[in-house]
N, C-alpha and C positions, 0 to 999 in steps of 0.2 A: 512919135515912133522913131526909134533910132535905126540908122542904116548901119549894117555890119560890114566892116572892112577886114579882109584876111591879111594877116601880117606879111605873108609871102608876096603880096602885091605892092608893098611899100618900096619906094626908092629912097636913096640916101637923102635926096632933096626933100622928100616927104617928111622924113624923120627930123631933119634939121629945122624945117619951117613949122611943122605942127607942134613941136615940143620946145622950140627956141633953143635948140642944141647947137653948140659951137664946137668946131674942131680946134683943139689946142696944138699949137706948134712950139710951145714952150718946152724945151728939153728937160726942164725940172718937173713938169707935171706928171710924167709917167716914168719914174725911176725904179719902180718895183721889179721890172723885168731885167734891170741892169745891176742893181746893187745888192750886196749881201746874199749872193746865191749860195746854197749849200753845196758841199762837195759830193761827188758821186763815188760810191764804193765799187769794188771789183764785181760783186754780184749784180749790182744795178747796171753797171757798164756792159756786162755780158748779156743781160736781159735786153737792154736797149739795142745792142748790136744784132741780137737775134730777131728783134722786132723789125729792124730795118731790112734784114735779109728776107723775112717773111713778106714784107710789103713789096719788095722788089720782085719777088717771085709771083705774087698774085696780081700785080699791076699789068702783067703780060696778058691778062684776061680782063673782061669787062668787070669793073667794080662798082656796084650800086651803093647807095648810101648806107644800107644795113651792113654790107660787106666792109665798108670803111670802118664802121663802128666796131665790128668784130675783130678785124685784122689789126687795127691801129689803136683806137681809143680804149677798148676794153683792157688790153694788156698794159697800156700806158698808165691808166688810172690805177690798175692793180699794183704796178711797180711803185707808184707814188703813194701807196697806202691810203688811198682815198675810198676804199671799200670798207675799212674797219673804223671803229670808234676813234675819235668823236664824229666821224663823217659818215654819210650815207648817200646813196645815189637815187635820183628819180629820173624817169624818162617820159617823154611826151607829156610834160606837165602843161596843162592849159592855163593861159593867162589872158588878161584883157585890160584895156584902158578905155575909159569913157571920155570922148572929146565933146564936152557939153556945149561948147561954143559952135560946134559943127553938127550937133545932133547925130554923132556917129560913135560906134563902138569898134575898136580894133581888137581882133582876137587872133591868137596863135597858140602854138604848142612848142615848148622848148625840147630840143632833141635829148640832151642830157644835162642834168643839174646836179652839182655837187653841193651838199648841204652840211652844215654843222648846226644841229637843231634846226632853227628856222633862219639861220644866216646863210646867204648865198655866197659860196666861196668862188666857184667858177661856173658860169653858164656856157655850155658848149654847143655850137652849131656845126653840125657835120654835113658836108655835101659830097656827092659822088665825085669820083676821081677826075672826071672830065671838067668839072666846074671850077671857075675862078673864085677865089675867096671873096672878091668884091660882091658876088651874088648874095652871099650870106650876111654881109655886114649890116645892112638895114634891119634885117630880122633880129640879129643878135642885139643890136642897140635897143630895139623895141622891147625885147624880153628883159633886158637890164633896167629899162625905164619903169617897168611895172613893179619894181621892188626898191625904189629909191629911199635912202635915208640921208638927210642933210649931213654933209661933212664926212660921210662914211663912203669910201670908194667901193664901186662894184667892178668886178673883173670878168672878162669873158675870153673864150678861146674859139677861134675859127679854124677849121681844118677841112681839107678835102682828101686827107690821107698822106699826101706828099708835101703839102704846104701847111704852115702853121703861122698864125698871127694872133697875138694877145691884144686885148682891148681893155681900156680903163674908162670908166664913166663916173663922174662925181658932180654933186650939186653943192656949190659954195655960193659965192656972190652971183655966179652964172652957172648954167648947166653945160658942162664941157666933157669932151671925150678925146682920147688920143689912142694911138696904136703903136705896137712894137715893130721892129723890123720883121721882114718875112723870113721864116726858117724853111728850108727846103731839104727834103730827105735825100735828094739827088746831089746835094753839094758834097765836095770832098770831105772825108771824115764822117761824122754822124751828128747832124743838127738835132737829132732827138735827145742828145745829151743836154743841150741847152734848154730845149722845151721841157724836159723832165725837171731840170733845176728850177725853172721858173714856176712850174706847177707846185713843186715842193715849197718854194718861197711864198707863194700866194696862200697856201694852206697854213703856213706858219704865222702869217699875219693875223689870223683869227685867234691866236693864242695870246696876243698882246692885250 
């Protein structure tokens, strides 16, 4: 009889030890959030600036997880053309991993998943505005682990509405992950421009 573990109860230590996952500090491991980013046109720039204004207005009130999705994620994915072919969106997708050596099953559901056919482009974990992104990192890594293909990187995005961090997971000789720098909507200018560029870049990688 297998014991069921809920993904939200996992710590980063759990993820790293149960799955032999290593954090990579090699600056070359995760270059996709830095290199060959697409340009932003005027229409996209205006949309992203309006998105920031909408968030700054709504953050004055309590923002639950569903509100974060509606105010920030939905328009961001729309602007990035991730609702139209060859992509589509799934939400609350159930996933699980069997830990046979521990007689346990880890189960969870992904907040938002961007797919190209059956290829995962970006798995997104959204948290309410009061939460630190570190709360969602173990969950996001678990979701990405459920769909591993050797030598093919998996990417994820963590956000609480105001902060954004990209994650890369890859199985080569070792199973490794790394993260981008933190993007903050309250920074001068508009960090959503960079977040948008990275989303577009990750979606373009599936065309190669």
